[in-house]
GUDOKOL-743449 format. One record per residue (C-alpha): x, y, z; residue in three letters. Coordinates in steps of 0.001 Angstrom, whole numbers, plus 500000, padded with zeros to 6 digits. Each point is the difference from the previous one (the first is absolute). Layout:
BEGIN
XYZALA
...
This chain:
BEGIN
406901400310607306MET
499137501408496728SER
497797498566497577LEU
501213500391495849SER
497857501360497607THR
501348498499497090GLY
500879503430498615LYS
503251500832499116PRO
501922502890502078ASP
499484503418498370ALA
503460500723500607MET
501833496845499687ALA
502730500249497073PRO
498552499854496396LEU
501882497020497746PRO
503055500896498479SER
500388502723502137ILE
502172500261503020ILE
499937501717503257GLY
497693499942503417SER
501176503341500972GLY
497068502677500928GLU
500457502027497444ALA
499414496943497677MET
497353498721501653ARG
497963503334499151GLU
500834499650496204VAL
498575496091500446TYR
497335501273501610ARG
498907502572497530ILE
500938497462497502THR
497638497325500934ARG
496713502548500523GLN
500597502094496341VAL
500672496221498372ALA
496093499161500442ARG
498874503147498257SER
500159501460496729LYS
501493503314500684ALA
502865501481498384SER
503335499755502108VAL
503064502111499841LEU
502909498412501559LEU
502773502698501541LEU
503481499875501092GLY
503445500145498980GLU
501841497948497287THR
500377496091501335GLY
497855500039502478THR
497725496976498286GLY
497273502051498631LYS
499746497275496993GLU
499471497077502798LEU
497442502203501605VAL
497967499866497167ALA
500111496986498704LYS
498416499282503665ALA
497757502328499177VAL
498984497772497064HIS
500512496949501705ASP
497382500587503028LEU
497721501246497823SER
497074498020497930ASP
501929500174497002ARG
502952498244500907ARG
499295497713497274ASN
500061502879497510ARG
502843501606498390PRO
502718502148501839PHE
501015502204497867VAL
503064502160500483ARG
501873503017498473VAL
502529502374500830ASN
499077503463498795CYS
503299501304500675GLY
501721497860497239ALA
498232500608496765LEU
499886503476498032ALA
496829501816499846GLU
498676498583496630ASN
501270495983500863LEU
498267500421503781LEU
496797501014498238GLU
500036497345497399SER
501110497673502525GLU
497194500971502250LEU
496916500341497509PHE
501383497823497236GLY
500455501442496146HIS
498807499351496719MET
501282499380496701LYS
502286502554498578GLY
499111502264502757ALA
503732500962500429PHE
503245498577498344THR
500237496317500922GLY
496598499350500602ALA
499805497028497799VAL
497032498455501745SER
496850500697502066ASP
501236499339503779ARG
497887499823503161ALA
501245502263503130GLY
500673499201503269ARG
496957501332501459PHE
498472497005497337GLN
502123497778501320SER
499103500605503349ALA
496297499966499606ASP
498091498277503021THR
503030500260501557GLY
502859502500501950THR
502154502512498141ILE
502510501283501889PHE
501560503306499262LEU
503457500185501298ASP
501841503865500208GLU
496613501591498813ILE
501749503347500777ASN
502035499725496705SER
496686500364498014THR
499640503075497749THR
496928502512500033PRO
498337498589497104LEU
500597496444501191LEU
498404500731503267GLN
496884501502498050VAL
499865496279498230LYS
500310498050503185LEU
497498502328501895LEU
497502499133497646ARG
500779496463500350VAL
499278500423503589LEU
496957501594499632GLN
498069498394496907GLU
502292496508499824ARG
500367501014496605GLU
502478500640497311PHE
501017499945496157GLU
503415498583498601ARG
502558502196498675VAL
498656500656496313GLY
496559498348500703GLY
496719501777500551ASP
498207496493501005THR
499082500618503815THR
501205497197502603ILE
498616499318503403ARG
501779498077502682VAL
499688498976503427ASP
503516500308501341THR
500581501319504024ARG
502799502110499378ILE
503294499970503266VAL
502068502565499037SER
503375500655501648ALA
502727503666500562SER
503126500811501694ASN
499451503722499956ARG
497009502279501448ASN
497148499906497899LEU
497844502889501583LEU
503129502241500395GLU
500317499351496448MET
496761500704499077SER
500475502863502376ALA
503161501185497304LYS
497761499157496694GLY
501579496838499377HIS
497364497757500783PHE
496064499872499494ARG
498423500435503157GLU
497180498407498865ASP
501520497185498467LEU
502041499849503859TYR
496782499989501798TYR
498614496991497951ARG
502941498051500349LEU
500678500808503849ASN
496571498699500965VAL
502033497848502512VAL
503545500411500458PRO
502647497859501440ILE
503243501656501753HIS
502791497042499572LEU
502343501015502713PRO
503756500567499155PRO
502215497026501471LEU
501869502654501980ARG
496566500100502070ASP
499667496752500469ARG
503224498756501391VAL
498553497130501671GLU
499408498333497200ASP
503362500100498594ILE
501202496658501807PRO
497006497637498547GLU
500345502237496429LEU
504031498809499895VAL
499035496319501108GLY
497852499779496951HIS
502632501201497460PHE
502564497829501696LEU
497820497001499082ASN
498999501211496776ILE
504114501293499193TYR
501448496415501493ASN
497864497954497839GLU
500590501796496541GLY
503994500161500670ASN
500303496645502136ASP
500937501648503157ARG
499732499059503519TYR
500005503762501838VAL
497406499176503008THR
501184502308502293HIS
500649503581500616ILE
502165501944502164HIS
498867502285502807PRO
501758502435498342ALA
498930500178496831ALA
496374499341500929MET
501029503324501828ARG
501226501779497038ALA
497119499020497848LEU
497135501335502409GLN
501923503078500163GLU
500703501024496444TYR
497160502259498613HIS
499340498016496368TRP
499265502733497933PRO
498953496994497501GLY
497802498135502701ASN
499711496394499433VAL
501105500107496643ARG
503267500706501151GLU
500153497984502921LEU
498806497005498030GLN
503549500540497323ASN
501802500934502973VAL
499526496224501677VAL
500681498743496906GLU
503059501554499793HIS
500991498775503360ALA
498825496202499147VAL
502452500107497047VAL
502934501756501696MET
499615498053503781ALA
502843497159500420THR
497820498365502593GLY
497085499410501104ASP
499564503039501920GLU
499143503751498568LEU
502677502156501570THR
500249503702499734PRO
503084499493497414ASP
497839498743497301VAL
497708503002500481LEU
500603502896497779PRO
501824503017501205GLY
496705502266499709VAL
498162497859502216VAL
502633500187502792LEU
499763503144499857GLY
503464500785497986GLU
499735502850497376PRO
499893499044496263GLU
502094502123498128PRO
497814501681496768SER
501739499256496404ILE
500171504036499769ALA
501867500050503376SER
502279497195498827GLY
501035501818496512SER
500402503110502115MET
502608498198502840ALA
501922498563496768ALA
500881503072498673ASN
501040501638503318GLY
496513501844500599MET
498322500205503089VAL
496090499632499587PRO
497829502397501066MET
496667499859501850ASP
496602500970498179PHE
499812503126500869GLU
503976501185499356THR
499895498698496938LEU
496720501579498849ALA
501463503709501111LYS
503107498984498474SER
497906499486496436LEU
498462503490500299VAL
503150502236500928VAL
501931498481497216GLU
496770500663497589GLY
500269503468501679LEU
503564500652499689SER
499318499034495816GLN
497770502597499670ALA
500394503850499679ASP
497714502493501898GLU
497663500734497236ASN
498930496359499426SER
496609499266499523GLU
500195496080499608ASP
501088499017503356LEU
497264497387500631HIS
500420498205497136SER
503761500492500247ARG
500152497944503303ILE
496159498666500775VAL
499103498878496855ASP
503838498359499242ARG
499561497633503333VAL
496013499093499361GLU
501256498948496508ARG
502476497747501624GLU
498296498571502447VAL
497522499216497610ILE
502125498216497801ALA
501900497700502679GLN
496470498980501198VAL
498872499198496480LEU
503153498008499659ASN
499430498182503635GLN
496406499281498591CYS
501306498693496748GLN
498117502806498147GLY
496343498568501451VAL
498697503356500718GLN
497015498936501653ILE
502519498851503025LYS
502275503163499663ALA
497464502486500550ALA
499097497675502712SER
503286500250501505ARG
500283503953499581LEU
496190500441501156GLY
498827501898497453ILE
497122499261497594ASN
501023497661497086ARG
498838503436497147ASN
501682502044502009THR
503113497444499729LEU
499287499690496289HIS
500024503767499135LYS
503539500340501941LYS
501377497162498075ILE
498846501976496749LYS
501321503245501280ASP
503490498843500921TYR
500237497911496882GLY
500613496634501977LEU
497977498095498091GLY
502374500466496906ASP
């Protein structure tokens, strides 16, 4: 017979987080351990793995639980706006600054600030973040009064910051300051055992929200869900379950209400669709690249000295233009998708005349 100590199981699921497999139990263990400290925490994992939920759990399990929890998505704002958002600004500091404004760090004083997509920050902003971590002080944009704060920093990245540091895209000293205690969140494909529990959880949510009663899951449907590789992780699974609930006609989630991609059916791309409509046969990427190079060389004479700009630069310009369009012109998001520094992207945009 064992006696209860009254202490919570260190590997028990955290509030609002679903999953009891081995990979997630390790996340729960580290989260509970680090929450009781004052150490900075760095959450690492792919997009959609639940980093914000773990950040909130770190806060809720700490002695700051009754203090503010402030979230900032560093990838959603341009550098000048992000600096103002984090540190505040003084009236007249820039166009539109019509009054003094406190920043998120000040709002999170005595509490916790969660810096999501910390990998999107620029070198200049990283210097200021390093100072906050080291000295717990900063000045507002346009101000000279030093403001001191007691704010715990939990940050998150969907990219390898150490590799970024080696390439000069992220300050190494800031990385080590943020990475006092790292927590690696596993992708959904590495925690397949949690999928039934997650599906059941999302079914309850979307049944209630859509006045549906999908309470059973066909074995073939569950098998398909567990065999799919889930590039969008839990967030993608959530969307798939919502889709299935809306499309279901009875009380069972069957394979026919799942998206084709989950069932292993290839989804034609927009480009492939337009090529087929024009009677063209889609090419694989390597064949397409070779075709572009051959075509570019065929249009140049043997004395040409502009082959790089004629071929490579034109392709790069089009790639940047397309990604910018997909990101609605938000350069920090485009730079992240392209895997280049935002200052580099800004220079290329200027060089290629894409900012007009």
